[in-house]
C-alpha positions in Angstrom: 0.0 0.0 0.0 1.4 3.4 -1.1 0.4 6.0 1.6 0.7 9.8 1.9 0.4 11.2 5.4 -0.5 14.9 5.4 -0.3 16.8 8.7 1.5 19.9 9.9 2.0 18.3 13.3 5.2 16.2 13.4 3.9 13.9 16.1 0.7 13.2 14.3 2.6 12.3 11.1 5.0 10.1 13.1 2.1 8.2 14.8 0.3 7.5 11.6 3.5 6.5 9.9 4.3 4.1 12.7 0.9 2.4 12.4 0.9 2.2 8.6 4.6 1.5 7.8 4.2 -2.3 8.1 1.6 -2.2 5.2 3.8 -0.4 2.7 5.6 2.8 1.8 4.6 6.0 3.7 5.4 9.5 2.3 4.8 12.7 4.2 3.7 16.2 3.5 3.3 19.1 6.0 0.5 21.0 4.2 -2.1 20.7 1.5 0.1 22.4 -1.1 2.8 19.7 -0.6 0.1 17.0 -0.7 -1.3 18.1 -4.0 2.2 18.2 -5.5 3.0 14.8 -4.1 -0.2 13.4 -5.6 0.5 15.1 -9.0 4.0 13.5 -9.1 2.7 10.1 -8.1 0.1 10.2 -10.8 2.6 11.4 -13.4 5.0 8.5 -12.5 2.1 5.9 -12.6 2.6 5.1 -8.9 -0.5 6.7 -7.4 -1.3 6.7 -3.7 -3.6 4.0 -2.4 -4.3 5.9 0.8 -4.1 9.5 1.9 -4.5 10.5 5.5 -5.3 14.2 5.3 -5.5 16.7 8.2 -7.9 19.7 7.8 -6.2 22.5 9.7 -2.9 23.2 8.0 -0.9 26.3 6.8 -0.7 27.3 3.1 -3.5 25.1 2.0 -6.0 23.4 4.3 -7.1 19.8 4.0 -10.5 20.7 2.6 -9.0 22.6 -0.4 -6.3 19.9 -0.9 -9.1 17.2 -1.0 -10.8 19.1 -3.8 -7.6 19.6 -5.7 -6.5 16.0 -5.3 -9.9 14.7 -6.6 -9.7 17.2 -9.5 -6.2 15.9 -10.4 -7.4 12.3 -10.3 -10.2 13.2 -12.7 -7.9 15.2 -15.0 -5.4 12.4 -15.1 -8.1 9.8 -15.6 -6.7 7.8 -12.7 -7.8 4.2 -12.9 -8.5 4.1 -9.2 -8.9 7.0 -6.8 -7.0 7.1 -3.6 -8.9 6.3 -0.4 -8.8 9.5 1.6 -9.3 9.6 5.4 -9.6 13.1 6.9 -7.7 13.0 10.2 -8.6 16.0 12.3 -9.6 17.5 15.6 -12.4 19.3 13.8 -15.4 17.0 14.4 -18.2 19.6 13.9 -21.0 18.8 11.5 -19.9 21.5 9.0 -16.4 20.1 8.5 -17.7 16.5 8.4 -20.3 17.3 5.7 -17.8 19.4 3.7 -15.2 16.6 3.7 -17.8 14.0 2.6 -19.1 16.4 -0.1 -15.4 16.7 -1.2 -15.3 13.0 -1.7 -13.3 11.8 1.3 -13.8 8.2 2.1 -13.9 8.5 5.9 -13.5 11.0 8.7 -11.4 10.1 11.7 -11.2 12.3 14.8 -7.9 12.9 16.6 -6.2 11.6 18.6 -5.7 8.8 16.2 -5.8 5.3 17.8 -4.2 2.3 16.1 -7.3 0.2 16.5 -9.6 2.9 15.1 -7.4 3.6 12.1 -7.1 -0.1 11.2 -10.8 -0.6 11.6 -11.4 2.3 9.1 -9.0 0.8 6.6 -11.0 -2.4 6.7 -14.2 -0.5 6.3 -13.0 1.4 3.2 -11.5 -1.7 1.6 -7.8 -0.9 1.7 -5.3 -3.8 1.7 -4.2 -4.2 5.3 
């Protein structure tokens, strides 16, 4: 499984990486702008991400905007399979949840991230774990 972890908080990135590293490669980005560029490069090299864990509150470009741009890139590149995107955030209010789901995320996971919860979500959305 090829994973992109996007979070401006170092410890959050590290925690998710530690959980997912046994399932495949994990790349990291610190904001939405870096995430969009990483997805663009992965699509261009025919090695797209299977999973993206995407925080909402980040500098330069937030996760909601990155989600929209990532899905637009996948459509523009006619990606055979869209990445599974899990929003990983402390923002659990209804407005953010609805916006993320409308932006085509696959699941919404509230921080702090627990190993058991993340692995359960991966099973629910059909990723290879």
